[in-house]
N, C-alpha and C positions, 0 to 999 in steps of 0.2 A: 359611476363605474360599479358594477356588481363585484362582489367578492365572496369567497367561500373559505371556511377554515376547517382543516382536518387535523386530527391528532393521531400520531403513529407512535407505537412503542418499539424502539429499536434495541435489540439485544446484541452486544458486541460478540465477536467470534473469539476473542482472546480474554483470558481470565482477569487480566490486570486492567482492562479498560471498562469503564462504567458509563452508562448513559441514563438520563432521565427521559421522560416523555419528550419526544422531539416534535416541536410545533411546526406544522406545515401550513402555510397560508397560500391559498390559490386565488389570484386576482386576474380578471379578464383584461387583456390589452385591447387597444382600439383596432389594430390591424388583424388580418387573418392569413398567416403564412405557414401554419402548421408547426410553429416553433414554441419552445418553452424556455423562458429565462430562469435558470436555476440559481437561486441565491443561497449561499451557504455561510452560516455563522458558526464560529468555534468559540466556546467559552468554557470556564471551569464550572464547578458545581455551585459557586456563588454568583454565577452569571457575569463574571469578570471576563472581558474579551481576551482571547489568546491570539496575540498578533504573531506574524511570521510563522504560522503553522503551515506546513506543506500539505496540500490536499490533492490526492491523486484520484482521478475519475476516468473511467473508461466504459465503453459499451460492452456489456456482457456478451452479446452475440457477435460483436465485430471489434475486438480489442485492437486489431491491426489497423482498422480504419479510423478508430476514434479512441485516442488515449491522450489525456492532458494532465499537466501538473500546474496547480494554482498556488498562490501564496495569500494568506489572510492579511488584511490591512490592520491598521491600528485599532479599528473597531472589531477585529476578528472576522471580517466579512470578505467575501469574494463572490463573483458570479460568472456564469458561463451560459451560452445559448446551446440547447440540445434539441434533438428531434423528439417529437411526440411518439407515443406508442412503443418506446424503447425502454430497456432496463439497464441501469448504470450501477457500477460498483464504486463505492467511495471508501478510501482509506486516508487517515489523517496521521501525519508524522510530526511529532513535537518532542523536543528534548531527547532525541535518539530513541523514541518509543513510538511504535506503530499502534494505532487504534483502528480496528477493522470493524466496519458496520455492515449490516445487511444491505442488500441491493435496493436501489431506489427505482420504482416503477413509475414512468411518466405516462399519465393517461393520454389517450388518443382522442382529442376533442376537435371540434370544427371551428376553433378560434385560437388565437395566440393567448398565452397566459404566463404568469410567473408562479414559481413555487419557492417558498422560503423555508429552509431547513436550519434548525439549530442543533448542533452536536455538542454535548457536554462531555468533557474529558477530565481525567485526573492524572497528572504527571507525578509519579512517585519520586521522592527524594532519594538520592544515592544511586541514580541510574548510571549505567556504564557508558562513558563517553567514548564512542568509537567513530572515527572519521576516516573517510576514504578507504573503506574496507573491501570494496568490490573485488572479487577474484574472477578472472576471465579465462576462458578456455578456447582451445582451437576447435574448429568445426568438427562435430561428431566425436568429441573427445571429453573424457572426464578426468584427464590427467592434470594435476596441478603444476603450473609453471613455476620455475625457480624464483622469478621475480615476485610471484604472489605468496610464496612461502614466507617471505619477510613480513608481509602483512599478517599472515596467520600466526607468526611467532609473536607479533605485538598483541594480537588478540589473546593468545595463550597467556602471556604475561599479565594482561588485565584480568582475565578470568582467574588466574592464580592469586592475584591480589584482591579479588572481590569474590570470596568463596560462596556467597549466597546468590550470586547472579546466575540466571539461566538465560539461554538464547535460543532463537530459532534460526537455522541456516536455510534461506530460501534460494533455490536454484532455478535458473531459467535457460531457455534455448532461443535460437533464432527461428525463423519460420520455415527453414529448409527441412523437408521430411514430413512424415505423417504426424498427426496429433498424438497417436499412441506411442510412436517411437520417441518423440520429443518428450513426452511425459516420463518415459523410462530413462531417457538420457539425463533429464534434469534431476531425477531422483538419484541417479548414479553420481552426479556431480555433488549433490549435497552429502551423500554417503562418503565420498572421497575426502571432502573438507572435514567432515566430522571425524573420520578415522585419523586424519592428520593431527587434529587437536587432541583427541583421546589418547593416541599413541604417545603424546608428549606428557600425559599424566592427568588430564582433566576427566572427571567422572562423566561417563557417557549419559547419565541420567540428567545432566544439566544442559544437554544439547538436543534439540529436536531438528532432524534433517528432513526437509520436505521439498519435493520438486513441483514446480508449477507449469512445466512445459513452455509453450510459446505464448501463453495468454497475457503476459504482463511485460510487454516490451518497454524499454526506456527510450529507444530511438526507433526510427522507421527501419523496417527490414528491407527496404528497397535498395539500399546501398551496402557494399561490403563493410564500410565503416560502422554503419548502424547495426548490422548483424553481429559484428565483433563485440560491440558494447552490450548487446542483448544476451550474449553467451556468458552468463555470470552467476556467481553465488554471492549473496549479500546477507548481512545481518538484518533480518526482517523485524524481529522483536528483541527487546532488551528489557528484562525485568529484574527486580530485586525482591526476593521473598522476605517477608517479615518474620 
C-alpha cells in the first residue's frame, strides 16, 4: 500500500486555543469510490489523548446537508467518511471550552484514501462550568422567553462569581428566510442576550455577541422541531484570563 505524509500548520481562531503542527497522513485504500476516511485524534500538548471530546464537523458549502457530531474514544480518536473535493470545518469542545480550527480541505483524487489529523488543545484550569444554557427563540424573533431568563440569571451569577471569565454568545437561526436576513437576525439574538446580562451588571467588555446565521444547525431544518432547536443562542467560548 502506498502512503503519503503531509504536514499542515493550523492556527486556531480563538486566542485561548493553541495547536502545534498537525500531522496529516494520507494512505491509499484498495477500492475507488471517491470517498475519504477522515480520522481525527485529540490530545494535549504532551500527546496525552483527550477522551470524550466533542468534535463538530460540517461541510462549509452545505452545512444543512452535512453536519455531524462525534465523540473521541479513550485513545482520543474518532473517524468519519466524507466526500472528496470538499471543505470541512472542525470545532472541538472539551471541558466547556470550544477550540476552533481552520477548515480542512479534502483533495479530489481518483481513488479512496484516509487522512489522519492530530489536534492538540490546552484546557485551562478554572473554566466556567455551564450546562444546558441554550436560549431558544420564536421564529423570526430576538425576544428572550421568560423560561430562558432563568438560564441567563444563572449565567449572570456565575459570571459575577468568576470576575476574570469572558464569554462569547453565539446565536443561530433556522433555514427559513434568506442568508442575509438570518445573519442579521442571529446577531440581534446575540445582542439581546448580551443586553440582558449587561443590564444586570456584567461589564460588556467581558461578552462578545456574534451571530452565525443558519450555517451551524444542531438538528435538521426539515422538521418544525429541528428548526425550533436551531433557533438558539449558546455559550460558544468560555475562557479565564490569567
